[in-house]
Each structure stands twice: as structure tokens, then as C-alpha cells.
C-alpha positions in Angstrom: 12.6 -99.6 -53.4 11.5 -98.0 -49.9 13.8 -96.1 -48.5 14.4 -97.3 -44.7 14.5 -93.1 -43.3 13.1 -91.1 -46.3 10.0 -92.7 -46.9 6.9 -90.9 -44.8 5.3 -94.3 -44.3 8.4 -96.1 -43.2 9.0 -93.1 -40.5 5.0 -93.2 -39.3 5.2 -96.9 -38.9 8.5 -96.8 -36.6 6.7 -94.4 -34.6 4.8 -97.2 -33.7 7.3 -98.0 -31.3 6.7 -95.2 -29.7 3.0 -96.2 -28.8 4.1 -99.1 -27.7 6.5 -97.6 -25.0 3.6 -94.9 -24.0 1.2 -97.5 -23.5 3.4 -99.8 -21.3 5.6 -97.3 -19.3 3.1 -94.1 -18.9 5.0 -92.3 -16.7 8.4 -92.5 -19.0 10.4 -89.1 -19.0 13.1 -89.9 -21.3 13.4 -91.9 -24.4 16.5 -92.9 -25.7 16.9 -94.2 -29.2 19.7 -95.6 -31.1 20.1 -93.8 -34.5 21.4 -95.0 -37.7 20.0 -93.2 -40.6 17.4 -91.6 -38.3 14.2 -93.0 -39.6 13.4 -95.0 -36.3 14.1 -91.8 -34.5 11.9 -89.4 -36.5 9.3 -91.6 -36.3 9.2 -92.2 -32.6 10.2 -88.1 -32.0 7.1 -87.3 -33.7 5.1 -89.7 -32.3 6.1 -88.7 -28.8 5.9 -85.1 -29.3 2.1 -85.4 -30.6 1.4 -87.4 -27.5 3.6 -86.3 -24.3 5.7 -83.3 -25.5 7.1 -83.1 -21.7 8.9 -86.3 -23.0 12.8 -85.9 -24.0 13.7 -87.7 -26.6 17.7 -88.3 -27.1 19.5 -89.7 -29.7 22.2 -92.1 -29.2 24.8 -93.7 -31.5 28.3 -95.4 -31.2 31.3 -93.1 -31.0 32.9 -95.4 -33.4 30.0 -95.0 -35.9 29.2 -91.2 -35.9 27.4 -90.8 -39.2 24.4 -88.4 -37.0 27.2 -85.9 -34.9 29.7 -86.1 -37.8 26.0 -84.8 -40.5 24.8 -82.4 -37.4 29.0 -81.0 -37.2 29.0 -80.6 -40.7 25.2 -79.1 -41.8 25.2 -81.6 -44.0 24.3 -85.6 -44.6 27.0 -87.8 -44.3 
């Protein structure tokens, strides 16, 4: 099984989303990225920070499915 948010190759592949955004919107100053397991967020953030460090990257998740927020609060993966 290839893990969707802990496999470096998958995370790198998801970083290509950021390449598309940066190519299509070169003056972008912030991105809001939906977060579930965190793999897509990680890939996008790594790519954006490598190519255009001034761009802010924000994570967003529904309030009734806030496992990322809960993980941060509790200091462990929820």
C-alpha cells in the first residue's frame, strides 16, 4: 500500500499543484489549502516555500472534521 500522506513521492507529486498555481497566478501572495491527512498541504507548502518563500500558505478544514486542528492542540496525530 502506498500511504497517501506519509509517502515522500506522493507528497512531492502533490506539490505539482503549487507549480500550476504559481505558473497561472504569478502574483499570488497567499494560498488556502484544504487539509485532511496533510500530504497535499505538505507538498504544496514545500514547493511554494522553495520557489516563492514570500507566499503565505494556510491550511483550512471544516469545523466538524478538524482532525488537523485537534492534532496540533494535543501534540499528537489524531
